[in-house]
N, CA, C and O atoms as a printed pandas DataFrame, in Angstrom:
     atom_number atom_name residue_name chain_id  residue_number  x_coord  y_coord  z_coord
0              1         N          MET        A               1  -55.881  -37.266   39.305
1              2        CA          MET        A               1  -56.869  -36.220   39.281
2              3         C          MET        A               1  -58.203  -36.842   38.928
3              4         O          MET        A               1  -58.285  -37.687   38.037
4              5         N          ALA        A               2  -59.246  -36.427   39.625
5              6        CA          ALA        A               2  -60.577  -36.951   39.380
6              7         C          ALA        A               2  -61.580  -35.811   39.320
7              8         O          ALA        A               2  -61.446  -34.802   40.013
8              9         N          PHE        A               3  -62.581  -35.994   38.484
9             10        CA          PHE        A               3  -63.676  -35.039   38.379
10            11         C          PHE        A               3  -64.945  -35.754   38.810
11            12         O          PHE        A               3  -65.263  -36.820   38.284
12            13         N          ASN        A               4  -65.667  -35.188   39.749
13            14        CA          ASN        A               4  -66.960  -35.725   40.125
14            15         C          ASN        A               4  -68.014  -34.995   39.302
15            16         O          ASN        A               4  -68.377  -33.857   39.597
16            17         N          ILE        A               5  -68.497  -35.672   38.268
17            18        CA          ILE        A               5  -69.467  -35.038   37.373
18            19         C          ILE        A               5  -70.873  -35.580   37.608
19            20         O          ILE        A               5  -71.795  -35.303   36.841
20            21         N          GLU        A               6  -71.023  -36.358   38.683
21            22        CA          GLU        A               6  -72.333  -36.882   39.027
22            23         C          GLU        A               6  -73.251  -35.736   39.432
23            24         O          GLU        A               6  -72.847  -34.863   40.199
24            25         N          GLY        A               7  -74.447  -35.731   38.940
25            26        CA          GLY        A               7  -75.416  -34.724   39.327
26            27         C          GLY        A               7  -75.409  -33.474   38.468
27            28         O          GLY        A               7  -76.189  -32.555   38.715
28            29         N          ILE        A               8  -74.529  -33.420   37.445
29            30        CA          ILE        A               8  -74.555  -32.288   36.522
30            31         C          ILE        A               8  -74.778  -32.831   35.123
31            32         O          ILE        A               8  -74.473  -33.990   34.841
32            33         N          ASP        A               9  -75.312  -31.988   34.247
33            34        CA          ASP        A               9  -75.601  -32.497   32.908
34            35         C          ASP        A               9  -74.331  -32.573   32.063
35            36         O          ASP        A               9  -73.281  -32.054   32.441
36            37         N          VAL        A              10  -74.451  -33.227   30.920
37            38        CA          VAL        A              10  -73.318  -33.493   30.044
38            39         C          VAL        A              10  -72.612  -32.206   29.619
39            40         O          VAL        A              10  -71.383  -32.145   29.583
40            41         N          HIS        A              11  -73.394  -31.187   29.300
41            42        CA          HIS        A              11  -72.809  -29.931   28.839
42            43         C          HIS        A              11  -71.972  -29.283   29.943
43            44         O          HIS        A              11  -70.858  -28.823   29.691
44            45         N          GLU        A              12  -72.507  -29.245   31.166
45            46        CA          GLU        A              12  -71.761  -28.670   32.292
46            47         C          GLU        A              12  -70.493  -29.469   32.577
47            48         O          GLU        A              12  -69.443  -28.889   32.854
48            49         N          ALA        A              13  -70.584  -30.792   32.512
49            50        CA          ALA        A              13  -69.415  -31.644   32.760
50            51         C          ALA        A              13  -68.332  -31.392   31.721
51            52         O          ALA        A              13  -67.157  -31.260   32.064
52            53         N          GLY        A              14  -68.721  -31.324   30.459
53            54        CA          GLY        A              14  -67.750  -31.045   29.397
54            55         C          GLY        A              14  -67.087  -29.702   29.575
55            56         O          GLY        A              14  -65.877  -29.564   29.396
56            57         N          ASN        A              15  -67.896  -28.698   29.933
57            58        CA          ASN        A              15  -67.332  -27.365   30.166
58            59         C          ASN        A              15  -66.378  -27.347   31.347
59            60         O          ASN        A              15  -65.329  -26.708   31.282
60            61         N          ALA        A              16  -66.728  -28.047   32.442
61            62        CA          ALA        A              16  -65.855  -28.085   33.620
62            63         C          ALA        A              16  -64.512  -28.714   33.285
63            64         O          ALA        A              16  -63.465  -28.219   33.702
64            65         N          ILE        A              17  -64.547  -29.807   32.533
65            66        CA          ILE        A              17  -63.306  -30.485   32.157
66            67         C          ILE        A              17  -62.504  -29.619   31.192
67            68         O          ILE        A              17  -61.288  -29.490   31.341
68            69         N          ALA        A              18  -63.167  -29.029   30.211
69            70        CA          ALA        A              18  -62.469  -28.168   29.247
70            71         C          ALA        A              18  -61.863  -26.952   29.935
71            72         O          ALA        A              18  -60.739  -26.560   29.622
72            73         N          ASP        A              19  -62.603  -26.345   30.878
73            74        CA          ASP        A              19  -62.071  -25.197   31.617
74            75         C          ASP        A              19  -60.832  -25.575   32.398
75            76         O          ASP        A              19  -59.843  -24.843   32.405
76            77         N          HIS        A              20  -60.886  -26.719   33.055
77            78        CA          HIS        A              20  -59.731  -27.147   33.842
78            79         C          HIS        A              20  -58.523  -27.412   32.942
79            80         O          HIS        A              20  -57.399  -27.027   33.264
80            81         N          ALA        A              21  -58.771  -28.070   31.816
81            82        CA          ALA        A              21  -57.674  -28.403   30.914
82            83         C          ALA        A              21  -57.058  -27.172   30.273
83            84         O          ALA        A              21  -55.881  -27.186   29.914
84            85         N          SER        A              22  -57.835  -26.110   30.124
85            86        CA          SER        A              22  -57.319  -24.915   29.453
86            87         C          SER        A              22  -56.637  -23.935   30.415
87            88         O          SER        A              22  -56.107  -22.912   29.983
88            89         N          GLN        A              23  -56.648  -24.243   31.705
89            90        CA          GLN        A              23  -55.985  -23.378   32.680
90            91         C          GLN        A              23  -54.477  -23.376   32.426
91            92         O          GLN        A              23  -53.926  -24.370   31.952
92            93         N          PRO        A              24  -53.811  -22.266   32.738
93            94        CA          PRO        A              24  -52.358  -22.243   32.578
94            95         C          PRO        A              24  -51.721  -23.348   33.411
95            96         O          PRO        A              24  -52.204  -23.671   34.496
96            97         N          PRO        A              25  -50.657  -23.915   32.910
97            98        CA          PRO        A              25  -50.031  -25.009   33.653
98            99         C          PRO        A              25  -49.520  -24.535   35.012
99           100         O          PRO        A              25  -48.876  -23.492   35.122
100          101         N          GLY        A              26  -49.817  -25.314   36.025
101          102        CA          GLY        A              26  -49.335  -25.021   37.367
102          103         C          GLY        A              26  -48.067  -25.799   37.642
103          104         O          GLY        A              26  -47.582  -26.536   36.783
104          105         N          VAL        A              27  -47.550  -25.642   38.794
105          106        CA          VAL        A              27  -46.319  -26.317   39.176
106          107         C          VAL        A              27  -46.494  -27.828   39.125
107          108         O          VAL        A              27  -45.576  -28.552   38.742
108          109         N          ALA        A              28  -47.683  -28.304   39.515
109          110        CA          ALA        A              28  -47.899  -29.743   39.604
110          111         C          ALA        A              28  -48.187  -30.393   38.257
111          112         O          ALA        A              28  -48.222  -31.621   38.175
112          113         N          ARG        A              29  -48.390  -29.624   37.215
113          114        CA          ARG        A              29  -48.731  -30.207   35.915
114          115         C          ARG        A              29  -47.488  -30.371   35.063
115          116         O          ARG        A              29  -46.762  -29.411   34.803
116          117         N          ASP        A              30  -47.253  -31.603   34.633
117          118        CA          ASP        A              30  -46.185  -31.837   33.674
118          119         C          ASP        A              30  -46.795  -31.972   32.287
119          120         O          ASP        A              30  -48.018  -31.934   32.147
120          121         N          SER        A              31  -45.983  -32.125   31.281
121          122        CA          SER        A              31  -46.503  -32.163   29.911
122          123         C          SER        A              31  -47.377  -33.388   29.668
123          124         O          SER        A              31  -48.317  -33.331   28.875
124          125         N          GLU        A              32  -47.076  -34.484   30.340
125          126        CA          GLU        A              32  -47.899  -35.688   30.178
126          127         C          GLU        A              32  -49.301  -35.448   30.734
127          128         O          GLU        A              32  -50.289  -35.866   30.129
128          129         N          GLU        A              33  -49.390  -34.782   31.874
129          130        CA          GLU        A              33  -50.692  -34.482   32.459
130          131         C          GLU        A              33  -51.461  -33.484   31.585
131          132         O          GLU        A              33  -52.674  -33.607   31.415
132          133         N          GLN        A              34  -50.755  -32.507   31.039
133          134        CA          GLN        A              34  -51.406  -31.531   30.157
134          135         C          GLN        A              34  -51.957  -32.222   28.919
135          136         O          GLN        A              34  -53.070  -31.924   28.484
136          137         N          THR        A              35  -51.190  -33.138   28.352
137          138        CA          THR        A              35  -51.635  -33.883   27.173
138          139         C          THR        A              35  -52.853  -34.724   27.512
139          140         O          THR        A              35  -53.823  -34.751   26.755
140          141         N          MET        A              36  -52.807  -35.412   28.648
141          142        CA          MET        A              36  -53.928  -36.235   29.076
142          143         C          MET        A              36  -55.191  -35.385   29.260
143          144         O          MET        A              36  -56.276  -35.782   28.836
144          145         N          LEU        A              37  -55.045  -34.225   29.888
145          146        CA          LEU        A              37  -56.197  -33.341   30.100
146          147         C          LEU        A              37  -56.734  -32.792   28.780
147          148         O          LEU        A              37  -57.946  -32.685   28.595
148          149         N          ALA        A              38  -55.837  -32.447   27.871
149          150        CA          ALA        A              38  -56.271  -31.942   26.561
150          151         C          ALA        A              38  -57.031  -33.027   25.801
151          152         O          ALA        A              38  -58.049  -32.742   25.170
152          153         N          ASP        A              39  -56.549  -34.261   25.856
153          154        CA          ASP        A              39  -57.233  -35.373   25.194
154          155         C          ASP        A              39  -58.602  -35.617   25.827
155          156         O          ASP        A              39  -59.588  -35.837   25.123
156          157         N          LEU        A              40  -58.657  -35.579   27.148
157          158        CA          LEU        A              40  -59.915  -35.760   27.866
158          159         C          LEU        A              40  -60.892  -34.640   27.520
159          160         O          LEU        A              40  -62.080  -34.889   27.311
160          161         N          ALA        A              41  -60.397  -33.424   27.461
161          162        CA          ALA        A              41  -61.258  -32.283   27.120
162          163         C          ALA        A              41  -61.803  -32.412   25.701
163          164         O          ALA        A              41  -62.978  -32.131   25.462
164          165         N          LEU        A              42  -60.962  -32.834   24.761
165          166        CA          LEU        A              42  -61.410  -32.979   23.374
166          167         C          LEU        A              42  -62.463  -34.083   23.263
167          168         O          LEU        A              42  -63.493  -33.891   22.616
168          169         N          ALA        A              43  -62.217  -35.223   23.881
169          170        CA          ALA        A              43  -63.193  -36.319   23.841
170          171         C          ALA        A              43  -64.504  -35.883   24.501
171          172         O          ALA        A              43  -65.588  -36.224   24.027
172          173         N          SER        A              44  -64.398  -35.133   25.590
173          174        CA          SER        A              44  -65.591  -34.650   26.294
174          175         C          SER        A              44  -66.365  -33.655   25.445
175          176         O          SER        A              44  -67.596  -33.670   25.431
176          177         N          GLU        A              45  -65.655  -32.799   24.744
177          178        CA          GLU        A              45  -66.322  -31.818   23.888
178          179         C          GLU        A              45  -67.079  -32.515   22.758
179          180         O          GLU        A              45  -68.170  -32.084   22.381
180          181         N          ILE        A              46  -66.509  -33.578   22.223
181          182        CA          ILE        A              46  -67.199  -34.335   21.172
182          183         C          ILE        A              46  -68.426  -35.027   21.758
183          184         O          ILE        A              46  -69.491  -35.024   21.140
184          185         N          LYS        A              47  -68.288  -35.615   22.937
185          186        CA          LYS        A              47  -69.424  -36.264   23.594
186          187         C          LYS        A              47  -70.558  -35.262   23.817
187          188         O          LYS        A              47  -71.725  -35.572   23.573
188          189         N          VAL        A              48  -70.211  -34.068   24.279
189          190        CA          VAL        A              48  -71.214  -33.019   24.516
190          191         C          VAL        A              48  -71.865  -32.603   23.193
191          192         O          VAL        A              48  -73.086  -32.473   23.113
192          193         N          THR        A              49  -71.057  -32.398   22.175
193          194        CA          THR        A              49  -71.569  -31.986   20.863
194          195         C          THR        A              49  -72.562  -33.007   20.327
195          196         O          THR        A              49  -73.624  -32.640   19.825
196          197         N          LEU        A              50  -72.219  -34.287   20.433
197          198        CA          LEU        A              50  -73.105  -35.340   19.939
198          199         C          LEU        A              50  -74.357  -35.460   20.814
199          200         O          LEU        A              50  -75.442  -35.742   20.306
200          201         N          ALA        A              51  -74.212  -35.248   22.117
201          202        CA          ALA        A              51  -75.347  -35.353   23.040
202          203         C          ALA        A              51  -76.360  -34.228   22.835
203          204         O          ALA        A              51  -77.542  -34.393   23.137
204          205         N          LEU        A              52  -75.904  -33.098   22.327
205          206        CA          LEU        A              52  -76.790  -31.948   22.156
206          207         C          LEU        A              52  -77.466  -31.894   20.790
207          208         O          LEU        A              52  -78.326  -31.043   20.562
208          209         N          ASP        A              53  -77.094  -32.781   19.888
209          210        CA          ASP        A              53  -77.678  -32.797   18.547
210          211         C          ASP        A              53  -78.849  -33.786   18.512
211          212         O          ASP        A              53  -78.733  -34.910   19.000
212          213         N          SER        A              54  -79.959  -33.366   17.941
213          214        CA          SER        A              54  -81.163  -34.206   17.947
214          215         C          SER        A              54  -80.990  -35.513   17.174
215          216         O          SER        A              54  -81.643  -36.504   17.503
216          217         N          LEU        A              55  -80.134  -35.541   16.162
217          218        CA          LEU        A              55  -79.931  -36.779   15.397
218          219         C          LEU        A              55  -78.972  -37.762   16.059
219          220         O          LEU        A              55  -78.958  -38.943   15.714
220          221         N          THR        A              56  -78.169  -37.280   17.011
221          222        CA          THR        A              56  -77.158  -38.147   17.609
222          223         C          THR        A              56  -77.286  -38.304   19.125
223          224         O          THR        A              56  -76.561  -39.097   19.727
224          225         N          ALA        A              57  -78.188  -37.565   19.740
225          226        CA          ALA        A              57  -78.296  -37.566   21.199
226          227         C          ALA        A              57  -78.596  -38.950   21.781
227          228         O          ALA        A              57  -78.158  -39.262   22.888
228          229         N          HIS        A              58  -79.324  -39.765   21.058
229          230        CA          HIS        A              58  -79.730  -41.076   21.564
230          231         C          HIS        A              58  -78.667  -42.163   21.382
231          232         O          HIS        A              58  -78.828  -43.275   21.885
232          233         N          LEU        A              59  -77.592  -41.849   20.672
233          234        CA          LEU        A              59  -76.582  -42.861   20.359
234          235         C          LEU        A              59  -75.700  -43.164   21.563
235          236         O          LEU        A              59  -75.400  -42.281   22.366
236          237         N          ASN        A              60  -75.292  -44.412   21.677
237          238        CA          ASN        A              60  -74.386  -44.836   22.741
238          239         C          ASN        A              60  -73.011  -45.074   22.105
239          240         O          ASN        A              60  -72.707  -46.170   21.634
240          241         N          LEU        A              61  -72.201  -44.029   22.106
241          242        CA          LEU        A              61  -70.887  -44.089   21.465
242          243         C          LEU        A              61  -69.792  -43.834   22.489
243          244         O          LEU        A              61  -70.015  -43.181   23.508
244          245         N          ASP        A              62  -68.618  -44.354   22.206
245          246        CA          ASP        A              62  -67.434  -44.079   23.020
246          247         C          ASP        A              62  -66.499  -43.205   22.210
247          248         O          ASP        A              62  -66.191  -43.503   21.056
248          249         N          GLU        A              63  -66.050  -42.122   22.828
249          250        CA          GLU        A              63  -65.147  -41.190   22.173
250          251         C          GLU        A              63  -63.803  -41.217   22.898
251          252         O          GLU        A              63  -63.747  -41.217   24.128
252          253         N          GLU        A              64  -62.734  -41.240   22.123
253          254        CA          GLU        A              64  -61.393  -41.249   22.694
254          255         C          GLU        A              64  -60.519  -40.329   21.844
255          256         O          GLU        A              64  -60.578  -40.367   20.615
256          257         N          ALA        A              65  -59.715  -39.512   22.500
257          258        CA          ALA        A              65  -58.826  -38.599   21.771
258          259         C          ALA        A              65  -57.383  -38.878   22.153
259          260         O          ALA        A              65  -57.081  -39.222   23.295
260          261         N          ASP        A              66  -56.509  -38.726   21.186
261          262        CA          ASP        A              66  -55.078  -38.900   21.413
262          263         C          ASP        A              66  -54.343  -37.938   20.498
263          264         O          ASP        A              66  -54.103  -38.231   19.327
264          265         N          GLY        A              67  -53.988  -36.782   21.050
265          266        CA          GLY        A              67  -53.224  -35.805   20.284
266          267         C          GLY        A              67  -53.936  -35.284   19.046
267          268         O          GLY        A              67  -53.290  -35.026   18.030
268          269         N          GLY        A              68  -55.242  -35.126   19.110
269          270        CA          GLY        A              68  -56.005  -34.612   17.971
270          271         C          GLY        A              68  -56.643  -35.689   17.121
271          272         O          GLY        A              68  -57.530  -35.403   16.316
272          273         N          LEU        A              69  -56.195  -36.946   17.292
273          274        CA          LEU        A              69  -56.835  -38.067   16.606
274          275         C          LEU        A              69  -57.986  -38.522   17.487
275          276         O          LEU        A              69  -57.784  -38.868   18.651
276          277         N          VAL        A              70  -59.182  -38.522   16.940
277          278        CA          VAL        A              70  -60.368  -38.921   17.692
278          279         C          VAL        A              70  -60.868  -40.244   17.133
279          280         O          VAL        A              70  -61.061  -40.396   15.927
280          281         N          ARG        A              71  -61.073  -41.201   18.041
281          282        CA          ARG        A              71  -61.639  -42.495   17.675
282          283         C          ARG        A              71  -63.029  -42.586   18.291
283          284         O          ARG        A              71  -63.223  -42.310   19.474
284          285         N          ILE        A              72  -63.992  -42.981   17.459
285          286        CA          ILE        A              72  -65.356  -43.170   17.937
286          287         C          ILE        A              72  -65.728  -44.622   17.694
287          288         O          ILE        A              72  -65.524  -45.162   16.606
288          289         N          ARG        A              73  -66.277  -45.240   18.729
289          290        CA          ARG        A              73  -66.684  -46.646   18.660
290          291         C          ARG        A              73  -68.154  -46.748   19.072
291          292         O          ARG        A              73  -68.655  -45.926   19.840
292          293         N          GLY        A              74  -68.820  -47.754   18.556
293          294        CA          GLY        A              74  -70.209  -47.988   18.920
294          295         C          GLY        A              74  -71.022  -48.361   17.697
295          296         O          GLY        A              74  -70.506  -48.944   16.743
296          297         N          SER        A              75  -72.297  -48.019   17.735
297          298        CA          SER        A              75  -73.141  -48.341   16.584
298          299         C          SER        A              75  -74.166  -47.236   16.364
299          300         O          SER        A              75  -74.578  -46.530   17.284
300          301         N          VAL        A              76  -74.550  -47.124   15.115
301          302        CA          VAL        A              76  -75.603  -46.201   14.688
302          303         C          VAL        A              76  -76.621  -47.023   13.918
303          304         O          VAL        A              76  -76.313  -48.113   13.434
304          305         N          SER        A              77  -77.824  -46.503   13.808
305          306        CA          SER        A              77  -78.873  -47.246   13.100
306          307         C          SER        A              77  -78.846  -46.999   11.601
307          308         O          SER        A              77  -79.182  -47.885   10.815
308          309         N          THR        A              78  -78.443  -45.786   11.199
309          310        CA          THR        A              78  -78.517  -45.424    9.781
310          311         C          THR        A              78  -77.238  -44.738    9.315
311          312         O          THR        A              78  -76.435  -44.260   10.116
312          313         N          MET        A              79  -77.080  -44.707    8.019
313          314        CA          MET        A              79  -75.960  -43.997    7.426
314          315         C          MET        A              79  -76.067  -42.502    7.727
315          316         O          MET        A              79  -75.048  -41.837    7.915
316          317         N          GLN        A              80  -77.286  -41.966    7.776
317          318        CA          GLN        A              80  -77.484  -40.552    8.090
318          319         C          GLN        A              80  -76.920  -40.226    9.472
319          320         O          GLN        A              80  -76.291  -39.183    9.653
320          321         N          GLU        A              81  -77.139  -41.111   10.448
321          322        CA          GLU        A              81  -76.581  -40.898   11.787
322          323         C          GLU        A              81  -75.057  -40.896   11.751
323          324         O          GLU        A              81  -74.418  -40.072   12.405
324          325         N          LEU        A              82  -74.478  -41.814   10.991
325          326        CA          LEU        A              82  -73.023  -41.870   10.892
326          327         C          LEU        A              82  -72.467  -40.600   10.265
327          328         O          LEU        A              82  -71.471  -40.057   10.742
328          329         N          VAL        A              83  -73.102  -40.123    9.202
329          330        CA          VAL        A              83  -72.663  -38.891    8.545
330          331         C          VAL        A              83  -72.767  -37.716    9.516
331          332         O          VAL        A              83  -71.889  -36.854    9.543
332          333         N          GLU        A              84  -73.836  -37.676   10.312
333          334        CA          GLU        A              84  -74.011  -36.602   11.300
334          335         C          GLU        A              84  -72.926  -36.675   12.385
335          336         O          GLU        A              84  -72.363  -35.649   12.768
336          337         N          VAL        A              85  -72.635  -37.875   12.875
337          338        CA          VAL        A              85  -71.575  -38.059   13.874
338          339         C          VAL        A              85  -70.251  -37.560   13.312
339          340         O          VAL        A              85  -69.510  -36.844   13.987
340          341         N          GLN        A              86  -69.962  -37.937   12.089
341          342        CA          GLN        A              86  -68.715  -37.543   11.441
342          343         C          GLN        A              86  -68.636  -36.025   11.268
343          344         O          GLN        A              86  -67.621  -35.413   11.599
344          345         N          GLY        A              87  -69.690  -35.428   10.758
345          346        CA          GLY        A              87  -69.692  -33.983   10.524
346          347         C          GLY        A              87  -69.580  -33.180   11.802
347          348         O          GLY        A              87  -68.792  -32.238   11.879
348          349         N          LEU        A              88  -70.366  -33.547   12.813
349          350        CA          LEU        A              88  -70.318  -32.829   14.088
350          351         C          LEU        A              88  -68.947  -32.963   14.744
351          352         O          LEU        A              88  -68.406  -31.991   15.271
352          353         N          SER        A              89  -68.394  -34.160   14.710
353          354        CA          SER        A              89  -67.094  -34.401   15.350
354          355         C          SER        A              89  -65.980  -33.626   14.671
355          356         O          SER        A              89  -65.109  -33.073   15.343
356          357         N          ARG        A              90  -66.000  -33.581   13.357
357          358        CA          ARG        A              90  -64.939  -32.868   12.625
358          359         C          ARG        A              90  -64.976  -31.359   12.877
359          360         O          ARG        A              90  -63.955  -30.685   12.743
360          361         N          ARG        A              91  -66.140  -30.826   13.238
361          362        CA          ARG        A              91  -66.254  -29.383   13.484
362          363         C          ARG        A              91  -65.761  -28.960   14.870
363          364         O          ARG        A              91  -65.632  -27.765   15.137
364          365         N          VAL        A              92  -65.489  -29.910   15.742
365          366        CA          VAL        A              92  -65.010  -29.570   17.087
366          367         C          VAL        A              92  -63.563  -29.105   16.983
367          368         O          VAL        A              92  -62.726  -29.819   16.431
368          369         N          PRO        A              93  -63.255  -27.921   17.504
369          370        CA          PRO        A              93  -61.876  -27.422   17.455
370          371         C          PRO        A              93  -60.915  -28.391   18.139
371          372         O          PRO        A              93  -61.173  -28.882   19.237
372          373         N          GLY        A              94  -59.810  -28.648   17.463
373          374        CA          GLY        A              94  -58.799  -29.556   18.016
374          375         C          GLY        A              94  -58.790  -30.919   17.360
375          376         O          GLY        A              94  -57.831  -31.674   17.517
376          377         N          VAL        A              95  -59.855  -31.254   16.617
377          378        CA          VAL        A              95  -59.905  -32.541   15.928
378          379         C          VAL        A              95  -59.051  -32.445   14.675
379          380         O          VAL        A              95  -59.358  -31.686   13.756
380          381         N          LEU        A              96  -57.979  -33.220   14.647
381          382        CA          LEU        A              96  -57.084  -33.227   13.488
382          383         C          LEU        A              96  -57.412  -34.367   12.537
383          384         O          LEU        A              96  -57.241  -34.243   11.324
384          385         N          ASP        A              97  -57.884  -35.475   13.093
385          386        CA          ASP        A              97  -58.240  -36.637   12.282
386          387         C          ASP        A              97  -59.329  -37.398   13.030
387          388         O          ASP        A              97  -59.411  -37.337   14.256
388          389         N          LEU        A              98  -60.156  -38.109   12.288
389          390        CA          LEU        A              98  -61.289  -38.816   12.875
390          391         C          LEU        A              98  -61.296  -40.253   12.385
391          392         O          LEU        A              98  -61.266  -40.507   11.181
392          393         N          ASP        A              99  -61.336  -41.196   13.326
393          394        CA          ASP        A              99  -61.397  -42.624   13.018
394          395         C          ASP        A              99  -62.769  -43.135   13.441
395          396         O          ASP        A              99  -63.082  -43.181   14.630
396          397         N          ILE        A             100  -63.587  -43.519   12.459
397          398        CA          ILE        A             100  -64.924  -44.049   12.753
398          399         C          ILE        A             100  -65.051  -45.492   12.250
399          400         O          ILE        A             100  -66.157  -45.999   12.061
400          401         N          GLU        A             101  -63.910  -46.140   12.037
401          402        CA          GLU        A             101  -63.927  -47.503   11.510
402          403         C          GLU        A             101  -64.618  -48.488   12.434
403          404         O          GLU        A             101  -65.105  -49.522   11.978
404          405         N          GLU        A             102  -64.670  -48.186   13.732
405          406        CA          GLU        A             102  -65.285  -49.101   14.693
406          407         C          GLU        A             102  -66.721  -48.703   15.038
407          408         O          GLU        A             102  -67.244  -49.073   16.089
408          409         N          VAL        A             103  -67.348  -47.943   14.134
409          410        CA          VAL        A             103  -68.765  -47.620   14.297
410          411         C          VAL        A             103  -69.534  -48.515   13.339
411          412         O          VAL        A             103  -69.367  -48.433   12.122
412          413         N          ALA        A             104  -70.378  -49.371   13.905
413          414        CA          ALA        A             104  -71.182  -50.285   13.096
414          415         C          ALA        A             104  -72.481  -49.589   12.695
415          416         O          ALA        A             104  -73.050  -48.806   13.456
416          417         N          ILE        A             105  -72.925  -49.895   11.493
417          418        CA          ILE        A             105  -74.189  -49.345   11.013
418          419         C          ILE        A             105  -75.224  -50.454   11.050
419          420         O          ILE        A             105  -75.036  -51.507   10.440
420          421         N          GLY        A             106  -76.303  -50.223   11.756
421          422        CA          GLY        A             106  -77.372  -51.201   11.879
422          423         C          GLY        A             106  -77.769  -51.364   13.330
423          424         O          GLY        A             106  -77.105  -50.847   14.228
424          425         N          ASN        A             107  -78.839  -52.076   13.553
425          426        CA          ASN        A             107  -79.329  -52.319   14.897
426          427         C          ASN        A             107  -78.306  -53.177   15.646
427          428         O          ASN        A             107  -77.997  -54.281   15.198
428          429         N          PRO        A             108  -77.772  -52.694   16.782
429          430        CA          PRO        A             108  -76.734  -53.442   17.496
430          431         C          PRO        A             108  -77.198  -54.822   17.954
431          432         O          PRO        A             108  -76.387  -55.746   18.011
432          433         N          GLU        A             109  -78.488  -54.988   18.286
433          434        CA          GLU        A             109  -78.983  -56.298   18.702
434          435         C          GLU        A             109  -78.980  -57.277   17.532
435          436         O          GLU        A             109  -78.668  -58.455   17.704
436          437         N          ILE        A             110  -79.330  -56.786   16.334
437          438        CA          ILE        A             110  -79.309  -57.637   15.147
438          439         C          ILE        A             110  -77.869  -57.986   14.801
439          440         O          ILE        A             110  -77.565  -59.140   14.500
440          441         N          LEU        A             111  -76.971  -56.988   14.840
441          442        CA          LEU        A             111  -75.565  -57.244   14.528
442          443         C          LEU        A             111  -74.971  -58.264   15.493
443          444         O          LEU        A             111  -74.226  -59.150   15.076
444          445         N          SER        A             112  -75.296  -58.144   16.778
445          446        CA          SER        A             112  -74.797  -59.085   17.777
446          447         C          SER        A             112  -75.346  -60.483   17.500
447          448         O          SER        A             112  -74.607  -61.465   17.562
448          449         N          PHE        A             113  -76.631  -60.573   17.197
449          450        CA          PHE        A             113  -77.255  -61.855   16.892
450          451         C          PHE        A             113  -76.591  -62.492   15.679
451          452         O          PHE        A             113  -76.263  -63.679   15.694
452          453         N          LEU        A             114  -76.393  -61.696   14.625
453          454        CA          LEU        A             114  -75.782  -62.229   13.407
454          455         C          LEU        A             114  -74.364  -62.705   13.658
455          456         O          LEU        A             114  -73.970  -63.751   13.143
456          457         N          SER        A             115  -73.589  -61.967   14.432
457          458        CA          SER        A             115  -72.212  -62.390   14.689
458          459         C          SER        A             115  -72.184  -63.643   15.553
459          460         O          SER        A             115  -71.276  -64.462   15.411
460          461         N          ASP        A             116  -73.159  -63.813   16.447
461          462        CA          ASP        A             116  -73.239  -65.023   17.277
462          463         C          ASP        A             116  -73.656  -66.236   16.465
463          464         O          ASP        A             116  -73.321  -67.367   16.816
464          465         N          GLU        A             117  -74.393  -66.003   15.372
465          466        CA          GLU        A             117  -74.920  -67.097   14.567
466          467         C          GLU        A             117  -73.980  -67.526   13.452
467          468         O          GLU        A             117  -74.262  -68.516   12.776
468          469         N          THR        A             118  -72.885  -66.829   13.234
469          470        CA          THR        A             118  -71.975  -67.162   12.145
470          471         C          THR        A             118  -71.128  -68.371   12.536
471          472         O          THR        A             118  -70.398  -68.308   13.526
472          473         N          PRO        A             119  -71.206  -69.474   11.781
473          474        CA          PRO        A             119  -70.386  -70.655   12.091
474          475         C          PRO        A             119  -68.896  -70.334   11.959
475          476         O          PRO        A             119  -68.514  -69.360   11.311
476          477         N          GLN        A             120  -68.074  -71.157   12.576
477          478        CA          GLN        A             120  -66.639  -70.958   12.573
478          479         C          GLN        A             120  -66.054  -70.905   11.156
479          480         O          GLN        A             120  -65.085  -70.185   10.916
480          481         N          ASP        A             121  -66.629  -71.657   10.223
481          482        CA          ASP        A             121  -66.091  -71.657    8.864
482          483         C          ASP        A             121  -66.555  -70.450    8.028
483          484         O          ASP        A             121  -66.181  -70.318    6.863
484          485         N          GLY        A             122  -67.388  -69.558    8.643
485          486        CA          GLY        A             122  -67.818  -68.341    7.969
486          487         C          GLY        A             122  -69.059  -68.511    7.109
487          488         O          GLY        A             122  -69.584  -67.524    6.593
488          489         N          ARG        A             123  -69.549  -69.761    6.938
489          490        CA          ARG        A             123  -70.744  -69.983    6.135
490          491         C          ARG        A             123  -71.964  -69.914    7.016
491          492         O          ARG        A             123  -71.891  -70.190    8.213
492          493         N          ARG        A             124  -73.098  -69.544    6.426
493          494        CA          ARG        A             124  -74.378  -69.490    7.154
494          495         C          ARG        A             124  -75.184  -70.715    6.882
495          496         O          ARG        A             124  -76.290  -70.854    7.404
C-alpha cells in the first residue's frame, strides 16, 4: 500500500493516513497490516503535531511508532525544544511510551564536528 502525499501539506497528509488507518478492516486487511497502518498513523500524527507548533516546526526529526511506543531521533538546539517535543508527543492519543534517547541537544553541525574530531582513544 502506498500513499502519494506529494503536493499536499503535512496536516492533510497526516489526516489522510489517519483516516485510512481508522477505517473498518476490509477483507484485504490482516492484523499485521492494521498494526502497520496504526503505527504509521501514530507516527504521522506526531510529525503533524510537531510541524504545527512554533517551537518545533523547524526541527528535522524522525518519528517511528511500534504498538504505542514512539521513538524520536534527530537533534534539537535547546533543552526547551526537547521539553516541547516531549510534551507535544505525549499528548497525542495512542502514545503509550516515548523514547527520546536518540535526540541530541545542541547544534547538529557542532556535534558532528566534535564527534569527527574525537581521537580513537577518546582523548582530545
